[in-house]
Chimera marker file (.cmm) of the C-alpha trace (Angstrom):
<marker_set name="trace">
<marker id="1" x="46.604" y="45.867" z="1.870" r="1" g="1" b="0" radius="0.5"/>
<marker id="2" x="43.361" y="45.406" z="-0.083" r="1" g="1" b="0" radius="0.5"/>
<marker id="3" x="43.549" y="45.704" z="-3.813" r="1" g="1" b="0" radius="0.5"/>
<marker id="4" x="41.246" y="48.724" z="-3.701" r="1" g="1" b="0" radius="0.5"/>
<marker id="5" x="43.731" y="50.550" z="-1.438" r="1" g="1" b="0" radius="0.5"/>
<marker id="6" x="46.602" y="49.647" z="-3.775" r="1" g="1" b="0" radius="0.5"/>
<marker id="7" x="44.613" y="51.163" z="-6.644" r="1" g="1" b="0" radius="0.5"/>
<marker id="8" x="44.076" y="54.315" z="-4.569" r="1" g="1" b="0" radius="0.5"/>
<marker id="9" x="47.803" y="54.567" z="-3.888" r="1" g="1" b="0" radius="0.5"/>
<marker id="10" x="48.470" y="54.329" z="-7.597" r="1" g="1" b="0" radius="0.5"/>
<marker id="11" x="45.724" y="56.678" z="-8.771" r="1" g="1" b="0" radius="0.5"/>
<marker id="12" x="45.566" y="59.208" z="-5.892" r="1" g="1" b="0" radius="0.5"/>
<marker id="13" x="47.721" y="58.412" z="-2.875" r="1" g="1" b="0" radius="0.5"/>
<marker id="14" x="46.094" y="61.166" z="-0.789" r="1" g="1" b="0" radius="0.5"/>
<marker id="15" x="42.860" y="59.165" z="-0.668" r="1" g="1" b="0" radius="0.5"/>
<marker id="16" x="44.548" y="55.910" z="0.356" r="1" g="1" b="0" radius="0.5"/>
<marker id="17" x="44.725" y="54.610" z="3.916" r="1" g="1" b="0" radius="0.5"/>
<marker id="18" x="48.440" y="55.252" z="4.499" r="1" g="1" b="0" radius="0.5"/>
<marker id="19" x="50.486" y="55.835" z="7.600" r="1" g="1" b="0" radius="0.5"/>
<marker id="20" x="52.309" y="59.126" z="8.185" r="1" g="1" b="0" radius="0.5"/>
<marker id="21" x="55.679" y="57.782" z="7.011" r="1" g="1" b="0" radius="0.5"/>
<marker id="22" x="54.201" y="56.621" z="3.713" r="1" g="1" b="0" radius="0.5"/>
<marker id="23" x="52.510" y="60.006" z="3.204" r="1" g="1" b="0" radius="0.5"/>
<marker id="24" x="55.772" y="61.855" z="3.824" r="1" g="1" b="0" radius="0.5"/>
<marker id="25" x="57.583" y="59.632" z="1.336" r="1" g="1" b="0" radius="0.5"/>
<marker id="26" x="54.939" y="60.087" z="-1.368" r="1" g="1" b="0" radius="0.5"/>
<marker id="27" x="54.749" y="63.855" z="-0.803" r="1" g="1" b="0" radius="0.5"/>
<marker id="28" x="58.536" y="63.977" z="-1.249" r="1" g="1" b="0" radius="0.5"/>
<marker id="29" x="58.502" y="61.873" z="-4.446" r="1" g="1" b="0" radius="0.5"/>
<marker id="30" x="55.673" y="63.975" z="-5.853" r="1" g="1" b="0" radius="0.5"/>
<marker id="31" x="57.619" y="67.202" z="-5.212" r="1" g="1" b="0" radius="0.5"/>
<marker id="32" x="60.774" y="65.604" z="-6.627" r="1" g="1" b="0" radius="0.5"/>
<marker id="33" x="58.821" y="64.681" z="-9.772" r="1" g="1" b="0" radius="0.5"/>
<marker id="34" x="56.877" y="67.911" z="-10.324" r="1" g="1" b="0" radius="0.5"/>
<marker id="35" x="59.375" y="70.528" z="-9.086" r="1" g="1" b="0" radius="0.5"/>
<marker id="36" x="62.782" y="68.974" z="-8.414" r="1" g="1" b="0" radius="0.5"/>
<marker id="37" x="64.494" y="72.356" z="-8.271" r="1" g="1" b="0" radius="0.5"/>
<marker id="38" x="62.415" y="73.201" z="-5.189" r="1" g="1" b="0" radius="0.5"/>
<marker id="39" x="63.714" y="70.290" z="-3.084" r="1" g="1" b="0" radius="0.5"/>
<marker id="40" x="65.512" y="71.667" z="-0.033" r="1" g="1" b="0" radius="0.5"/>
<marker id="41" x="67.354" y="70.362" z="2.989" r="1" g="1" b="0" radius="0.5"/>
<marker id="42" x="64.074" y="70.733" z="4.868" r="1" g="1" b="0" radius="0.5"/>
<marker id="43" x="62.447" y="68.149" z="2.563" r="1" g="1" b="0" radius="0.5"/>
<marker id="44" x="65.253" y="65.660" z="3.303" r="1" g="1" b="0" radius="0.5"/>
<marker id="45" x="64.972" y="66.433" z="7.010" r="1" g="1" b="0" radius="0.5"/>
<marker id="46" x="61.242" y="65.704" z="6.872" r="1" g="1" b="0" radius="0.5"/>
<marker id="47" x="62.080" y="62.209" z="5.555" r="1" g="1" b="0" radius="0.5"/>
<marker id="48" x="64.532" y="61.742" z="8.420" r="1" g="1" b="0" radius="0.5"/>
<marker id="49" x="61.950" y="62.909" z="10.959" r="1" g="1" b="0" radius="0.5"/>
<marker id="50" x="59.490" y="60.401" z="9.476" r="1" g="1" b="0" radius="0.5"/>
<marker id="51" x="61.981" y="57.661" z="10.399" r="1" g="1" b="0" radius="0.5"/>
<marker id="52" x="63.819" y="57.036" z="7.132" r="1" g="1" b="0" radius="0.5"/>
<marker id="53" x="67.531" y="56.215" z="7.293" r="1" g="1" b="0" radius="0.5"/>
<marker id="54" x="70.054" y="57.840" z="4.982" r="1" g="1" b="0" radius="0.5"/>
<marker id="55" x="70.131" y="54.670" z="2.866" r="1" g="1" b="0" radius="0.5"/>
<marker id="56" x="66.337" y="54.624" z="2.631" r="1" g="1" b="0" radius="0.5"/>
<marker id="57" x="66.255" y="58.285" z="1.615" r="1" g="1" b="0" radius="0.5"/>
<marker id="58" x="68.772" y="57.543" z="-1.111" r="1" g="1" b="0" radius="0.5"/>
<marker id="59" x="66.680" y="54.578" z="-2.276" r="1" g="1" b="0" radius="0.5"/>
<marker id="60" x="63.538" y="56.743" z="-2.358" r="1" g="1" b="0" radius="0.5"/>
<marker id="61" x="65.303" y="59.413" z="-4.426" r="1" g="1" b="0" radius="0.5"/>
<marker id="62" x="66.912" y="56.863" z="-6.772" r="1" g="1" b="0" radius="0.5"/>
<marker id="63" x="63.620" y="55.032" z="-7.325" r="1" g="1" b="0" radius="0.5"/>
<marker id="64" x="61.696" y="58.216" z="-8.039" r="1" g="1" b="0" radius="0.5"/>
<marker id="65" x="64.494" y="59.614" z="-10.206" r="1" g="1" b="0" radius="0.5"/>
<marker id="66" x="64.697" y="56.442" z="-12.256" r="1" g="1" b="0" radius="0.5"/>
<marker id="67" x="60.966" y="56.372" z="-12.873" r="1" g="1" b="0" radius="0.5"/>
<marker id="68" x="61.003" y="60.050" z="-13.839" r="1" g="1" b="0" radius="0.5"/>
<marker id="69" x="63.867" y="59.429" z="-16.248" r="1" g="1" b="0" radius="0.5"/>
<marker id="70" x="62.075" y="56.499" z="-17.877" r="1" g="1" b="0" radius="0.5"/>
<marker id="71" x="58.905" y="58.580" z="-18.297" r="1" g="1" b="0" radius="0.5"/>
<marker id="72" x="60.782" y="61.492" z="-19.829" r="1" g="1" b="0" radius="0.5"/>
<marker id="73" x="62.670" y="59.305" z="-22.301" r="1" g="1" b="0" radius="0.5"/>
<marker id="74" x="59.419" y="57.627" z="-23.256" r="1" g="1" b="0" radius="0.5"/>
<marker id="75" x="57.828" y="61.047" z="-23.794" r="1" g="1" b="0" radius="0.5"/>
<marker id="76" x="60.793" y="62.210" z="-25.861" r="1" g="1" b="0" radius="0.5"/>
<marker id="77" x="60.622" y="59.125" z="-28.078" r="1" g="1" b="0" radius="0.5"/>
<marker id="78" x="56.830" y="59.224" z="-28.357" r="1" g="1" b="0" radius="0.5"/>
<marker id="79" x="56.442" y="55.885" z="-26.649" r="1" g="1" b="0" radius="0.5"/>
<marker id="80" x="52.974" y="55.409" z="-25.235" r="1" g="1" b="0" radius="0.5"/>
<marker id="81" x="52.836" y="53.231" z="-22.184" r="1" g="1" b="0" radius="0.5"/>
<marker id="82" x="50.163" y="50.630" z="-22.115" r="1" g="1" b="0" radius="0.5"/>
<marker id="83" x="48.769" y="49.420" z="-18.842" r="1" g="1" b="0" radius="0.5"/>
<marker id="84" x="51.594" y="49.671" z="-16.328" r="1" g="1" b="0" radius="0.5"/>
<marker id="85" x="52.907" y="46.289" z="-15.311" r="1" g="1" b="0" radius="0.5"/>
<marker id="86" x="54.242" y="46.160" z="-11.747" r="1" g="1" b="0" radius="0.5"/>
<marker id="87" x="57.125" y="43.868" z="-10.832" r="1" g="1" b="0" radius="0.5"/>
<marker id="88" x="56.158" y="40.739" z="-8.929" r="1" g="1" b="0" radius="0.5"/>
<marker id="89" x="58.031" y="41.948" z="-5.817" r="1" g="1" b="0" radius="0.5"/>
<marker id="90" x="55.830" y="45.052" z="-5.636" r="1" g="1" b="0" radius="0.5"/>
<marker id="91" x="52.669" y="43.017" z="-5.973" r="1" g="1" b="0" radius="0.5"/>
<marker id="92" x="53.800" y="40.647" z="-3.253" r="1" g="1" b="0" radius="0.5"/>
<marker id="93" x="54.675" y="43.580" z="-0.942" r="1" g="1" b="0" radius="0.5"/>
<marker id="94" x="51.126" y="44.880" z="-1.284" r="1" g="1" b="0" radius="0.5"/>
<marker id="95" x="49.597" y="41.418" z="-1.075" r="1" g="1" b="0" radius="0.5"/>
<marker id="96" x="47.692" y="41.611" z="-4.366" r="1" g="1" b="0" radius="0.5"/>
<marker id="97" x="47.729" y="39.622" z="-7.576" r="1" g="1" b="0" radius="0.5"/>
<marker id="98" x="48.348" y="41.077" z="-11.011" r="1" g="1" b="0" radius="0.5"/>
<marker id="99" x="44.841" y="40.066" z="-12.042" r="1" g="1" b="0" radius="0.5"/>
<marker id="100" x="43.236" y="41.862" z="-9.066" r="1" g="1" b="0" radius="0.5"/>
<marker id="101" x="45.143" y="45.039" z="-9.704" r="1" g="1" b="0" radius="0.5"/>
<marker id="102" x="44.534" y="45.072" z="-13.453" r="1" g="1" b="0" radius="0.5"/>
<marker id="103" x="40.837" y="44.574" z="-12.903" r="1" g="1" b="0" radius="0.5"/>
<marker id="104" x="40.627" y="47.311" z="-10.271" r="1" g="1" b="0" radius="0.5"/>
<marker id="105" x="42.667" y="49.877" z="-12.192" r="1" g="1" b="0" radius="0.5"/>
<marker id="106" x="41.308" y="49.166" z="-15.634" r="1" g="1" b="0" radius="0.5"/>
<marker id="107" x="37.847" y="47.760" z="-15.052" r="1" g="1" b="0" radius="0.5"/>
<marker id="108" x="36.340" y="50.316" z="-17.434" r="1" g="1" b="0" radius="0.5"/>
<marker id="109" x="38.677" y="49.246" z="-20.266" r="1" g="1" b="0" radius="0.5"/>
<marker id="110" x="37.682" y="46.553" z="-22.672" r="1" g="1" b="0" radius="0.5"/>
<link id1="1" id2="2" r="1" g="1" b="0" radius="0.2"/>
<link id1="2" id2="3" r="1" g="1" b="0" radius="0.2"/>
<link id1="3" id2="4" r="1" g="1" b="0" radius="0.2"/>
<link id1="4" id2="5" r="1" g="1" b="0" radius="0.2"/>
<link id1="5" id2="6" r="1" g="1" b="0" radius="0.2"/>
<link id1="6" id2="7" r="1" g="1" b="0" radius="0.2"/>
<link id1="7" id2="8" r="1" g="1" b="0" radius="0.2"/>
<link id1="8" id2="9" r="1" g="1" b="0" radius="0.2"/>
<link id1="9" id2="10" r="1" g="1" b="0" radius="0.2"/>
<link id1="10" id2="11" r="1" g="1" b="0" radius="0.2"/>
<link id1="11" id2="12" r="1" g="1" b="0" radius="0.2"/>
<link id1="12" id2="13" r="1" g="1" b="0" radius="0.2"/>
<link id1="13" id2="14" r="1" g="1" b="0" radius="0.2"/>
<link id1="14" id2="15" r="1" g="1" b="0" radius="0.2"/>
<link id1="15" id2="16" r="1" g="1" b="0" radius="0.2"/>
<link id1="16" id2="17" r="1" g="1" b="0" radius="0.2"/>
<link id1="17" id2="18" r="1" g="1" b="0" radius="0.2"/>
<link id1="18" id2="19" r="1" g="1" b="0" radius="0.2"/>
<link id1="19" id2="20" r="1" g="1" b="0" radius="0.2"/>
<link id1="20" id2="21" r="1" g="1" b="0" radius="0.2"/>
<link id1="21" id2="22" r="1" g="1" b="0" radius="0.2"/>
<link id1="22" id2="23" r="1" g="1" b="0" radius="0.2"/>
<link id1="23" id2="24" r="1" g="1" b="0" radius="0.2"/>
<link id1="24" id2="25" r="1" g="1" b="0" radius="0.2"/>
<link id1="25" id2="26" r="1" g="1" b="0" radius="0.2"/>
<link id1="26" id2="27" r="1" g="1" b="0" radius="0.2"/>
<link id1="27" id2="28" r="1" g="1" b="0" radius="0.2"/>
<link id1="28" id2="29" r="1" g="1" b="0" radius="0.2"/>
<link id1="29" id2="30" r="1" g="1" b="0" radius="0.2"/>
<link id1="30" id2="31" r="1" g="1" b="0" radius="0.2"/>
<link id1="31" id2="32" r="1" g="1" b="0" radius="0.2"/>
<link id1="32" id2="33" r="1" g="1" b="0" radius="0.2"/>
<link id1="33" id2="34" r="1" g="1" b="0" radius="0.2"/>
<link id1="34" id2="35" r="1" g="1" b="0" radius="0.2"/>
<link id1="35" id2="36" r="1" g="1" b="0" radius="0.2"/>
<link id1="36" id2="37" r="1" g="1" b="0" radius="0.2"/>
<link id1="37" id2="38" r="1" g="1" b="0" radius="0.2"/>
<link id1="38" id2="39" r="1" g="1" b="0" radius="0.2"/>
<link id1="39" id2="40" r="1" g="1" b="0" radius="0.2"/>
<link id1="40" id2="41" r="1" g="1" b="0" radius="0.2"/>
<link id1="41" id2="42" r="1" g="1" b="0" radius="0.2"/>
<link id1="42" id2="43" r="1" g="1" b="0" radius="0.2"/>
<link id1="43" id2="44" r="1" g="1" b="0" radius="0.2"/>
<link id1="44" id2="45" r="1" g="1" b="0" radius="0.2"/>
<link id1="45" id2="46" r="1" g="1" b="0" radius="0.2"/>
<link id1="46" id2="47" r="1" g="1" b="0" radius="0.2"/>
<link id1="47" id2="48" r="1" g="1" b="0" radius="0.2"/>
<link id1="48" id2="49" r="1" g="1" b="0" radius="0.2"/>
<link id1="49" id2="50" r="1" g="1" b="0" radius="0.2"/>
<link id1="50" id2="51" r="1" g="1" b="0" radius="0.2"/>
<link id1="51" id2="52" r="1" g="1" b="0" radius="0.2"/>
<link id1="52" id2="53" r="1" g="1" b="0" radius="0.2"/>
<link id1="53" id2="54" r="1" g="1" b="0" radius="0.2"/>
<link id1="54" id2="55" r="1" g="1" b="0" radius="0.2"/>
<link id1="55" id2="56" r="1" g="1" b="0" radius="0.2"/>
<link id1="56" id2="57" r="1" g="1" b="0" radius="0.2"/>
<link id1="57" id2="58" r="1" g="1" b="0" radius="0.2"/>
<link id1="58" id2="59" r="1" g="1" b="0" radius="0.2"/>
<link id1="59" id2="60" r="1" g="1" b="0" radius="0.2"/>
<link id1="60" id2="61" r="1" g="1" b="0" radius="0.2"/>
<link id1="61" id2="62" r="1" g="1" b="0" radius="0.2"/>
<link id1="62" id2="63" r="1" g="1" b="0" radius="0.2"/>
<link id1="63" id2="64" r="1" g="1" b="0" radius="0.2"/>
<link id1="64" id2="65" r="1" g="1" b="0" radius="0.2"/>
<link id1="65" id2="66" r="1" g="1" b="0" radius="0.2"/>
<link id1="66" id2="67" r="1" g="1" b="0" radius="0.2"/>
<link id1="67" id2="68" r="1" g="1" b="0" radius="0.2"/>
<link id1="68" id2="69" r="1" g="1" b="0" radius="0.2"/>
<link id1="69" id2="70" r="1" g="1" b="0" radius="0.2"/>
<link id1="70" id2="71" r="1" g="1" b="0" radius="0.2"/>
<link id1="71" id2="72" r="1" g="1" b="0" radius="0.2"/>
<link id1="72" id2="73" r="1" g="1" b="0" radius="0.2"/>
<link id1="73" id2="74" r="1" g="1" b="0" radius="0.2"/>
<link id1="74" id2="75" r="1" g="1" b="0" radius="0.2"/>
<link id1="75" id2="76" r="1" g="1" b="0" radius="0.2"/>
<link id1="76" id2="77" r="1" g="1" b="0" radius="0.2"/>
<link id1="77" id2="78" r="1" g="1" b="0" radius="0.2"/>
<link id1="78" id2="79" r="1" g="1" b="0" radius="0.2"/>
<link id1="79" id2="80" r="1" g="1" b="0" radius="0.2"/>
<link id1="80" id2="81" r="1" g="1" b="0" radius="0.2"/>
<link id1="81" id2="82" r="1" g="1" b="0" radius="0.2"/>
<link id1="82" id2="83" r="1" g="1" b="0" radius="0.2"/>
<link id1="83" id2="84" r="1" g="1" b="0" radius="0.2"/>
<link id1="84" id2="85" r="1" g="1" b="0" radius="0.2"/>
<link id1="85" id2="86" r="1" g="1" b="0" radius="0.2"/>
<link id1="86" id2="87" r="1" g="1" b="0" radius="0.2"/>
<link id1="87" id2="88" r="1" g="1" b="0" radius="0.2"/>
<link id1="88" id2="89" r="1" g="1" b="0" radius="0.2"/>
<link id1="89" id2="90" r="1" g="1" b="0" radius="0.2"/>
<link id1="90" id2="91" r="1" g="1" b="0" radius="0.2"/>
<link id1="91" id2="92" r="1" g="1" b="0" radius="0.2"/>
<link id1="92" id2="93" r="1" g="1" b="0" radius="0.2"/>
<link id1="93" id2="94" r="1" g="1" b="0" radius="0.2"/>
<link id1="94" id2="95" r="1" g="1" b="0" radius="0.2"/>
<link id1="95" id2="96" r="1" g="1" b="0" radius="0.2"/>
<link id1="96" id2="97" r="1" g="1" b="0" radius="0.2"/>
<link id1="97" id2="98" r="1" g="1" b="0" radius="0.2"/>
<link id1="98" id2="99" r="1" g="1" b="0" radius="0.2"/>
<link id1="99" id2="100" r="1" g="1" b="0" radius="0.2"/>
<link id1="100" id2="101" r="1" g="1" b="0" radius="0.2"/>
<link id1="101" id2="102" r="1" g="1" b="0" radius="0.2"/>
<link id1="102" id2="103" r="1" g="1" b="0" radius="0.2"/>
<link id1="103" id2="104" r="1" g="1" b="0" radius="0.2"/>
<link id1="104" id2="105" r="1" g="1" b="0" radius="0.2"/>
<link id1="105" id2="106" r="1" g="1" b="0" radius="0.2"/>
<link id1="106" id2="107" r="1" g="1" b="0" radius="0.2"/>
<link id1="107" id2="108" r="1" g="1" b="0" radius="0.2"/>
<link id1="108" id2="109" r="1" g="1" b="0" radius="0.2"/>
<link id1="109" id2="110" r="1" g="1" b="0" radius="0.2"/>
</marker_set>
């Protein structure tokens, strides 16, 4: 995936060139983040229909839940995140370098 597409996924996933399974996953995680009380069995079934196994659905929920928890604790403590630093495994999965991503996401920063 080109670094520009990775930046789109991070900044606005709806504009990125994603397959249907990726879109379903991101729509679920967005709903889980913004309105977790509205998650229903139908949302889980949509993940299944997109081809995710039970283990993958659990991983999606755990990953999103963990990130939400970290963000809320940071907000509570008044911690301001600097430029987000992605783990090396994520960068490798997308086929981009840290330098490429930082430049693309933060090119207006000095």
